[in-house]
N, C-alpha and C positions, 0 to 999 in steps of 0.2 A: 504494500500500500504506500503510495507516495503522498507527501504533504501537499495539500492544495494551497496555492498562493493566495487566492482571494475567495470570498464567499459573500454573497449579498445577504444583508440582514434585513433592513427595511429601507425605504427610499431615503437616499442621502446619507446612509450610514453603512460602514463596513465593519464586519466582525474581525477582530484580531485573530490571526491564524496561529496554529500551534496547539499545544495541549495545555489548557488552563488547569492548574492544580490548586485545589482549595483544601487547606488543612484546617479542619473545624473540630478540634478535639476537646473543647471545653465541656462537652456533654449537653445534650438537648433531649427533651421528652420524645417518645416514639412517634407520636402523631406529627410532630414538627419535622422529624427526620424523614418520614415518608412523604410529607407534603413538599419538602425541599427536593427530594429525588424526583417526584412526579413533575414539579415545576421545571426542573432542569431537562427532563426528557421532552416535555412539551415545547420548551424553548429551542432545543436542538432540532426537533421535528419541524419547527417553523423556520429554521435557519437563522434565528436571532441570537443564538448563543454559540460559542465555539465548542469543540470537543472538550469535555470537562471530566477530570478525575477528582473525586472528592473523597477525603479520608476523614471519618467522623466517629464519634462515640455516643453512647446512650447514657442518659442520666434522668431518672433512676434506672436501675436494672429493670429490663423489660422483656417481654416476649412478643415476637412477631410471628404471624401465621400466613401461609400462602393464600393468594386470592381464591383458589379453588377448594381450599380445605374446609372441612366442617369444624366449627369452633370447638364444640365439646368433644369432637373426635380427635382433636390435635393438641388440646391443652386442658389441664385440670383446672377449670375456671374457678371453682370454689376455693381451691388451695391458693391460686394466684390472688384472689380477692383477700383471703385471710392474711397473706404475706405482703399485701399492698404492692404487688407487682403488676403494673399496667400491661394490658394486652392490646395489640393493634393488628389489623389485617392489612397486609401489603397489597400493592397493585400488581405485583409480580407473582409468579407461581412458586413452586418449591414447598418445603415443609416447615414445620414449626421450629423456631430458633430462640434460644435464650441469649439475650444481649446483656452480658454481665458488665456492670458499670466499671469494674476494675480488672476484668479478665478477657475482654474481647474488643476488637476494633473492626469497624465496618468500612468498606470502600464502595463507591459507586462510580461507574463511568458511563457518560452519556455522549453519544456521537452519531454521525450519520451512518445508516446501515447501507454502506456502499461496498462495491467489490465483493470480496469473499465474506464480508460481514452480512450480506443479504441473506445468506443461508443460516438458519438457526443453529444447526448442528455444528457447522464450521465456525460460527461466531463464538459459540461456547468453547470450542477447542482453542481458538486463537486467544481469547481473553483469559481463560483459565490457565493456559500455558504461560501467559505473561505473568500471572499471579504466582505460579509455581517458580518461574524464573526469579522473581523478586525474593522469594523465600530462600532460594538457593544462594543468592548473593549474601545472605546472612549466615550461610553455612547449614541450612536445613535442606535435606535431600527430599524435596517435595516433587510431586508429579501430578499431572492431570489424570483424573479418573472419570471417564465418561459416565453419565452425560454432563454432570455439572458440579463435580467435586474436585478438590485438591487434597491429596493424601500424603502422609509420611509413613512409610512401611505399612501401608494398607489401612491406616487409621486416619479418619477425616480431620483435617486442620482448617478446611474452609468449605462451606456450602454456598452455592451461587444460584441466582435466579434472574430472569430477564422479563422485560416487557418491551413492546414496540408501539410507537405512536408516529403516524405520518411516515416520514422517511428516516426516522431515527430509532435507535435502540438504547435502552439503559440496562446495564447489568450491575447488580450489587451483590455483595457477599460478605460473610464473616471472615475474620482472621482470629482464630483462637490463640490467646496468649497463655492464660491460666484458667482452664475450664473449671467451672463450678459444677462438678459432677453431681454432687448431692442435690443441688437446686434443680439441675436438669431432670433428674429422676423424679423429683417431686412434682414438677410442673408440666413436662412435655410427655405427650403420648406418642409412642412409635408402634406401628403395626408389628405384631409378633413375628410374622413371616419375614419382614424386612430385617429384623434383628437376627433371626436365625440364618438368613442368607449370608450375613456377615460373620456368623459364628460367634455372636455375643448374646448375653442375656439381658443387657441393659444399655441405654443410650450412652451412659458415661464410659463404657468399655470401648465404644466405637471411635471415640475422639481422642485427640492429643493436642497439646498446646505448644506453640513455638518456643516459649520459655522453658518448657519441660525438656525439649530436645536440646536447646542451647545450654541449659543449666545455668542461666543467668537472666537478669532482668533486661528487658528490651525497651529502650526509649521510644516514644511515639514519633519523634522527629527522625530517628534512625530508620524506623519502619517506613515512614512517609517517603524518605529519600530513595529507598530501594524500589518502592512501588512506582514512584515518579519515573525513575530510570527505566524500569522494566517495561512499563506501558508505553513510554515515549519511544523506546527502541523498537518495540513490537509494531507500533502503529506508524513509525517513521514521522513523528511529529516533534517539533521543538517544544520542550516544556517551559512554562513560566508560572510563577506563583501569582494568584489572583484572589478575587472574592466575588460574592454574588452581586449581580446588578440589582438596582432598586426594583426593576420590573419583575425579576425572578423572586425577590423577597415578597413583593406585593402579591404575586400570584400564589406563592406558598401560603401566605396568610389566609387567602380565600379557601385553599384546599385543606387547611388544617382542621377546620370544623368538620369536614367529612370524616377524617380519620379519628376524630374524637367522638363521633356519633355512635350510638348503640346500633342504629340501623345498619351502618356500614360493617361494624364488627360482626353482627349477626346475619349478614348477607346469606351465609350458609350455616345455619345453626348447628 
């Protein structure tokens, strides 16, 4: 994939080319994070925002479930309410995820679905391979595991999901640093057949954290730097640090109410 020199945004304005990298690790609630990702996808689809890599964290610890999932079939809702862990439904597919405030980082990348990225299977391969490459830069022997995981010695270190809007796609996924296995087991529901296919009896057995492999703490800036390098090299785009535009933030604010609503959460009870 070659870097495009110019792209029309709106009459009289050009979008800066390259890969905009937003490091937003202060921690935000789950409904705000999903609203921001959807706003970036829609802006990319309209051609008014550049390709954007975002690295972010959740606060408080939260659970997200996939767009197509049954709410009560994927999370123990009463336990989440008892522990005051908010639950949000994503606009992407995939399974239920625990976003630990202190043990997980999330990335998203929004960009035009052009060239090889038009194909869903190939786009997963390209973007998940870039993520695995970033982890290898840290010394973690990570590999892409189709259709949408990144693994270390067969154990999941990252799960990923996509959505498409207009001519753009957004992929986001977790990067486990220090998995809270006890909380995963309490809150997340995994089909028994899926666990058995992986030869494990519980969700916690199937995952591994980057810091567990490295046997050291990992700074968020260190992680952000390798993600930036790996995605920029894979997509052949020049990276630069940036922030959200006012229009992106305004649109996210309008979307936030959807993600906070019970109606959206219980779309598939």
